[in-house]
VOTOR-937807 format. One record per residue (C-alpha): x negated, y negated, z; residue number from 1; residue in one letter; chain. Coordinates in Angstrom, 1 decimal. Each point is the difference from the previous one (the first is absolute). Last residue first. Layout:
# residues N
      x      y      z   n res chain
      X      Y      Z NUM   a     A
...
# end
This chain:
# residues 322
      x      y      z   n res chain
    7.4  -10.1   24.1 322   q     A
    1.3   -2.7   -2.4 321   s     A
   -2.9    0.5   -2.4 320   e     A
    0.8    3.7   -0.6 319   v     A
    3.7   -0.8   -0.6 318   s     A
   -0.9   -2.7   -2.5 317   t     A
   -2.3    2.3   -1.8 316   l     A
    2.7    2.7   -0.3 315   f     A
    2.7   -2.4   -1.2 314   e     A
   -2.4   -1.4   -2.6 313   s     A
   -0.9    3.4   -1.3 312   i     A
    3.6    1.2   -0.3 311   a     A
    1.2   -3.3   -1.4 310   d     A
   -2.7   -0.1   -2.7 309   n     A
    0.8    3.6   -1.2 308   f     A
    3.7   -0.6    0.2 307   a     A
   -0.4   -3.1   -2.2 306   q     A
   -2.4    1.7   -2.4 305   p     A
    2.1    3.1   -0.6 304   k     A
   -1.4    1.8   -3.1 303   d     A
   -3.2   -2.0   -0.4 302   v     A
   -1.0   -0.1    3.7 301   n     A
    1.2    3.5    0.5 300   i     A
   -2.4    1.3   -2.6 299   l     A
    0.3    3.6    1.2 298   h     A
    3.7    0.2   -0.9 297   g     A
    2.8   -2.2    1.4 296   a     A
    3.7    0.5    0.2 295   g     A
    0.3   -0.2    3.8 294   p     A
   -3.2   -1.2    1.8 293   i     A
   -0.9    2.5    2.7 292   v     A
   -1.4   -1.3    3.3 291   k     A
   -2.2    1.8    2.5 290   a     A
   -1.2   -1.3    3.4 289   r     A
   -3.0    0.6    2.2 288   s     A
    0.0    0.3    3.8 287   g     A
   -2.4    2.9    0.2 286   p     A
   -1.2    1.1   -3.5 285   v     A
    0.7    3.7   -0.7 284   l     A
    3.8   -0.5   -0.6 283   a     A
   -0.9   -2.5   -2.7 282   q     A
   -1.8    2.7   -1.9 281   f     A
    3.0    2.3    0.0 280   e     A
    2.2   -2.9   -0.9 279   r     A
   -2.3   -0.7   -3.0 278   m     A
    0.3    3.6   -1.2 277   t     A
    3.8   -0.2   -0.1 276   e     A
   -0.1   -3.4   -1.6 275   p     A
   -1.9    1.5   -3.0 274   r     A
   -3.3   -1.7   -1.0 273   a     A
    1.0    0.1   -3.7 272   e     A
    2.7   -2.4    1.2 271   d     A
    3.7    0.5   -0.9 270   y     A
    1.5   -1.6    3.1 269   e     A
   -3.0   -2.3    0.1 268   g     A
   -2.5    0.0    2.8 267   v     A
   -1.2   -2.1    2.9 266   l     A
   -1.9    1.5    3.0 265   f     A
   -0.5   -2.7    2.6 264   l     A
   -2.7    0.0    2.6 263   t     A
   -0.6   -2.1    3.1 262   p     A
   -3.6    0.7    1.2 261   i     A
   -1.4    3.0    1.8 260   g     A
   -0.6    2.4   -2.8 259   l     A
   -1.6    3.2    1.4 258   e     A
    3.1    2.1   -0.5 257   p     A
   -0.6   -0.3   -3.8 256   l     A
   -3.2    1.9    0.3 255   r     A
    1.3    3.5   -0.8 254   d     A
    1.7   -1.3   -3.2 253   i     A
   -3.3   -1.5   -1.2 252   r     A
   -0.3    2.1   -3.2 251   s     A
   -2.3   -0.2   -3.1 250   y     A
   -1.0    3.3   -1.5 249   d     A
    0.6   -1.0   -3.7 248   r     A
   -1.2   -3.6    0.6 247   l     A
   -3.3    0.6   -1.8 246   t     A
    1.8    1.0   -3.1 245   g     A
    1.9    3.2   -1.1 244   t     A
    3.5   -1.1    1.0 243   s     A
    2.9    1.3   -2.0 242   v     A
    3.6   -1.3   -0.3 241   f     A
   -0.7   -3.7   -0.5 240   e     A
   -2.3    0.8   -2.9 239   s     A
   -3.6    0.5   -1.0 238   p     A
   -1.7   -0.4    3.4 237   g     A
   -0.1   -2.0    3.2 236   w     A
   -3.4   -1.7    0.6 235   m     A
   -1.7    0.5   -3.3 234   y     A
    3.2   -0.1   -2.0 233   e     A
    1.2   -3.2    1.6 232   y     A
   -3.4   -1.7   -0.3 231   l     A
   -0.3    1.0   -3.7 230   d     A
    3.6   -1.1   -0.8 229   v     A
   -0.6   -3.5    1.4 228   s     A
    3.3   -1.8   -0.3 227   f     A
    1.1   -3.6   -0.8 226   r     A
   -3.4   -1.1   -1.3 225   r     A
   -0.5   -3.6   -1.2 224   p     A
    2.9   -1.3    2.0 223   s     A
    2.0   -2.8   -1.6 222   a     A
    3.0    2.2   -0.9 221   v     A
    0.0    1.4    3.5 220   c     A
   -0.1   -3.4    1.6 219   e     A
    2.9   -1.1   -2.1 218   r     A
    2.2    2.9    1.2 217   f     A
    2.8    0.4   -2.5 216   q     A
   -2.5    1.6   -2.4 215   s     A
   -0.2    2.9    2.3 214   r     A
    3.4    1.2   -1.2 213   d     A
    1.4    2.8    2.2 212   l     A
    3.6    0.6   -0.9 211   p     A
    1.7    0.8    3.2 210   g     A
   -0.4    2.8    2.5 209   r     A
   -3.7   -0.4    0.4 208   s     A
   -2.3    2.9    1.0 207   l     A
    2.4    2.8    0.8 206   f     A
    2.7    0.2   -2.6 205   r     A
   -1.4   -1.9   -2.9 204   a     A
   -3.5    1.3    0.8 203   e     A
    1.1    3.6   -0.2 202   f     A
    1.8   -0.6   -3.3 201   v     A
   -3.2   -1.7   -1.4 200   a     A
   -2.0    3.0    1.2 199   n     A
    2.2    2.3   -1.9 198   a     A
   -0.5   -2.0   -3.2 197   a     A
   -3.7   -0.1    0.5 196   l     A
   -0.1    3.7    0.7 195   f     A
    1.9    0.9   -3.2 194   e     A
   -2.0   -2.4   -2.2 193   p     A
   -3.2    1.7    1.2 192   t     A
   -2.6   -2.1    1.8 191   d     A
   -0.1    1.8    3.3 190   y     A
   -1.7    3.2   -1.3 189   e     A
   -1.4    1.7    3.1 188   g     A
    1.4    3.3   -1.2 187   t     A
    2.0    1.2    3.0 186   a     A
    0.8   -3.5    1.4 185   n     A
    1.1   -1.1   -3.5 184   a     A
    2.2    3.1   -0.3 183   a     A
    1.6   -0.7    3.3 182   r     A
    0.7   -3.6   -1.0 181   i     A
    1.6    1.0   -3.3 180   a     A
    2.1    2.8    1.6 179   a     A
    1.4   -2.4    2.7 178   q     A
    0.8   -2.5   -2.8 177   d     A
    1.9    2.7   -2.0 176   e     A
    1.9    1.1    3.1 175   q     A
    1.3   -3.5    0.8 174   p     A
   -1.7   -1.5    3.1 173   l     A
    0.8    1.0    3.6 172   t     A
   -2.8    2.5    0.2 171   e     A
   -2.5   -2.8   -0.8 170   v     A
    1.1   -1.6    3.3 169   l     A
   -1.4    3.0    1.9 168   a     A
   -3.1   -0.3   -2.1 167   n     A
   -0.6   -3.5    1.1 166   a     A
    0.8    0.7    3.6 165   d     A
   -2.3    3.0    0.3 164   q     A
   -2.7   -2.1   -1.8 163   l     A
    0.3   -2.8    2.5 162   w     A
    0.0    2.5    2.9 161   r     A
   -3.3    1.5   -1.3 160   d     A
   -1.5   -3.4   -0.6 159   t     A
    0.8   -1.1    3.6 158   s     A
    0.8   -3.5    1.3 157   i     A
    0.8   -1.7   -3.3 156   l     A
    2.6   -2.6    0.9 155   p     A
    3.2   -1.1   -1.6 154   g     A
   -0.6   -3.3    1.8 153   v     A
   -1.9    0.3    3.3 152   f     A
    0.4   -3.1    2.0 151   t     A
   -2.7   -0.8    2.6 150   v     A
    0.1   -2.3    3.0 149   s     A
   -1.8   -2.8    1.9 148   r     A
   -3.6    0.7   -1.1 147   v     A
   -2.0   -2.6    2.0 146   g     A
   -2.7    2.3    1.3 145   t     A
    0.4    3.3   -1.8 144   l     A
   -3.7    0.6   -0.5 143   d     A
   -0.3    2.7   -2.7 142   a     A
    0.3    3.8   -0.3 141   t     A
    3.6    1.1    0.7 140   l     A
    1.8   -3.2   -0.9 139   l     A
   -2.1   -0.4   -3.2 138   y     A
    0.7    3.6   -1.0 137   e     A
    3.8   -0.8    0.4 136   l     A
   -0.3   -3.1   -2.1 135   a     A
   -1.9    1.8   -2.8 134   v     A
    2.5    2.8    0.1 133   a     A
    2.8   -2.5   -0.1 132   a     A
   -1.6   -1.5   -3.1 131   g     A
    0.4    3.4   -1.7 130   w     A
    3.8   -0.7    0.3 129   s     A
    0.4   -3.6    1.2 128   h     A
   -1.9   -1.3    3.0 127   g     A
    1.3   -3.0    1.9 126   v     A
   -2.4   -1.2    2.8 125   l     A
    1.1   -2.8    2.3 124   h     A
   -2.9   -2.3    0.9 123   v     A
   -1.7   -2.0    2.7 122   e     A
   -3.7   -0.9   -0.2 121   r     A
    0.4   -0.6   -3.7 120   l     A
   -3.1   -2.3   -0.6 119   g     A
    0.2    0.2   -3.7 118   l     A
   -3.4    1.6   -0.5 117   e     A
    0.2    2.3    3.1 116   a     A
    3.5    1.2   -0.8 115   r     A
   -0.9    0.6   -3.6 114   i     A
   -3.2    1.9    0.9 113   a     A
    1.8    2.2    2.5 112   a     A
    2.6    0.9   -2.6 111   v     A
   -2.6    0.7   -2.6 110   e     A
   -1.8    2.3    2.4 109   a     A
    3.0    2.2    0.0 108   v     A
   -0.4    0.4   -3.8 107   f     A
   -3.6    1.0    0.7 106   r     A
    1.0    2.6    2.5 105   a     A
    2.5    1.5   -2.4 104   l     A
   -2.6    0.8   -2.7 103   v     A
   -0.2   -1.2   -3.6 102   a     A
   -3.2   -2.0    0.7 101   d     A
   -2.9    2.5   -0.1 100   r     A
    1.4    2.8   -2.1  99   e     A
    1.8   -2.5   -2.2  98   l     A
   -3.1   -2.0   -0.9  97   d     A
    0.8   -3.0   -2.2  96   t     A
    3.2   -1.1    1.7  95   i     A
    1.4   -3.0   -1.8  94   r     A
    0.4   -3.4    1.6  93   d     A
    3.3   -1.3    1.1  92   s     A
    2.7   -1.6   -2.2  91   n     A
    2.2    3.1   -0.2  90   g     A
   -1.6    3.1    1.4  89   s     A
   -3.6    1.4    0.2  88   d     A
   -0.4   -1.3    3.5  87   l     A
    3.4   -0.5    1.7  86   q     A
    2.1   -2.9   -1.2  85   d     A
    1.0   -2.3    2.8  84   y     A
    3.1   -1.4    1.7  83   m     A
    0.3   -2.3    3.0  82   v     A
    3.4   -1.1    1.1  81   v     A
    0.2   -3.2    2.1  80   p     A
    3.0   -0.2    2.3  79   r     A
    3.7   -0.9    0.1  78   s     A
    1.0   -0.5   -3.6  77   a     A
   -2.7    2.5   -1.1  76   a     A
    2.1    2.9    1.2  75   v     A
    2.9   -1.1   -2.2  74   g     A
   -2.4   -0.7   -3.0  73   t     A
   -1.3    3.6    0.1  72   l     A
    1.2    1.2   -3.4  71   t     A
   -1.4   -2.4   -2.5  70   s     A
   -3.4   -0.3    1.6  69   p     A
    0.0    3.8    0.6  68   y     A
    0.0    1.5   -3.5  67   m     A
   -3.6   -1.0   -0.8  66   c     A
   -1.6    1.7    3.0  65   s     A
   -1.8    2.6   -2.0  64   s     A
    0.0    3.7   -0.9  63   s     A
   -3.1    2.2   -0.1  62   g     A
    0.5    2.4    3.0  61   p     A
    2.8   -0.9   -0.2  60   g     A
    1.7   -2.1    2.5  59   g     A
   -0.3   -3.5    1.3  58   h     A
   -1.2   -1.2    3.4  57   i     A
    1.9   -3.1    1.1  56   i     A
   -1.4   -2.2    2.8  55   l     A
    2.7   -1.8    2.0  54   v     A
   -0.7   -3.3    1.7  53   p     A
    1.2   -1.0    3.5  52   v     A
    2.3   -3.0   -0.5  51   g     A
   -1.3   -3.5   -0.7  50   e     A
    1.8   -0.6   -3.2  49   s     A
   -1.7   -0.4   -3.4  48   e     A
    1.1    3.0   -1.9  47   g     A
   -1.7    2.0   -2.7  46   m     A
   -3.7    1.0    0.0  45   v     A
   -2.1    1.5   -2.8  44   r     A
   -2.9    2.3    0.0  43   f     A
   -2.6    1.3   -2.5  42   a     A
   -2.5    2.7    1.1  41   v     A
   -3.8   -0.4   -0.5  40   r     A
   -2.6    2.7   -0.3  39   g     A
   -1.1    3.4    1.3  38   g     A
    0.4   -0.7    3.8  37   p     A
    2.2   -3.1    0.2  36   v     A
   -0.4   -3.6   -1.0  35   n     A
    3.2   -1.9    0.0  34   v     A
    1.4   -1.8   -3.0  33   f     A
    2.4   -2.9   -0.5  32   g     A
    3.6   -1.0    0.6  31   d     A
    2.2   -2.2    2.1  30   d     A
   -2.6   -0.9    2.6  29   p     A
    1.5    0.4    3.5  28   l     A
    1.3   -3.1    1.7  27   p     A
   -2.0   -1.5    2.9  26   e     A
    1.6    0.3    3.4  25   a     A
   -2.3    2.9    0.7  24   s     A
    0.9    3.4    1.4  23   d     A
    0.8    1.3   -3.5  22   c     A
    2.5    2.8   -0.6  21   v     A
    0.0    3.0   -2.2  20   a     A
    2.2    1.9   -2.4  19   f     A
   -0.5    3.5   -1.3  18   a     A
    1.5    1.6   -3.1  17   l     A
   -0.9    3.1   -1.7  16   l     A
    2.2    0.4   -3.4  15   v     A
   -1.1    3.1   -0.3  14   a     A
    1.1    0.6   -1.7  13   l     A
   -0.9    3.1    1.6  12   l     A
   -0.4    2.1   -2.9  11   l     A
   -0.4   -1.3   -3.5  10   w     A
    0.6    2.8   -2.3   9   a     A
   -2.6    1.2   -2.4   8   s     A
   -0.3    1.3   -3.5   7   h     A
    0.2   -3.4   -1.7   6   r     A
    2.9   -1.9    1.6   5   k     A
    0.6   -0.2    3.8   4   r     A
    1.6    1.9    2.7   3   p     A
    0.9   -1.6    3.3   2   r     A
   -1.2   -0.1    3.5   1   m     A
# end
């Protein structure tokens, strides 16, 4: 999750990743479109080895997968990595009816459609931020045949806990920034210079710890739509600190004990999804693991790409060696 320009923040950067594997000896197509409920979603594949694929589910709602090709090369060295832009994001079709299509169950259906179209009978899921909510819902409601593991990266598991964490982190900011965010929450005015400046300070501490220049990611520059503000606001709300959208009551904390596959919770030291909260979630999933990447914010793949790739690769290798 992460704030964004205009009067909104982009939550759950989402950044949702999921990788999948094909049971055929034929290589996966390297890019194209998959028909899903509501339109077509664009996908791309990196890596040509025969390892079990990973399916990346990006964050948002409303972000895209454009940062992953440059930051997942380590994982792609040993297995195919499948990335896709959710409907209304990146290179995918636009949503024309938010009430009908901007619902969690439809985003879950995207995962099922991609697995079916690409023949991903075996797959490791990686869900980043809001993408983790999609991955979790898929695990709770879909056919899990062939799903080898799941990695939740800075995950949205509960809206209430996400907001608690975000506002706890606000309290660590300079007093003037705290005041600007509280004022925006009270008035609903998220486009003031004071709020935008405070939001930038929050992002620099907890979204990405280094200068975040999306022009360094070729796929982001080429994307016709980097972020869908309408989708973010409809499903989440006007900022990272308040949820008024359809996800405002979302929580699956009580269902975490149902997960019966190898599970990794991966967070940054300075993640918006605070490590303390992730450890609480991890304790609810039998046999799961938690790993904190030092020096990273919510965009672990951008801040610490080597450590991010190593953590996922080591986890997947351990799962496949069992």
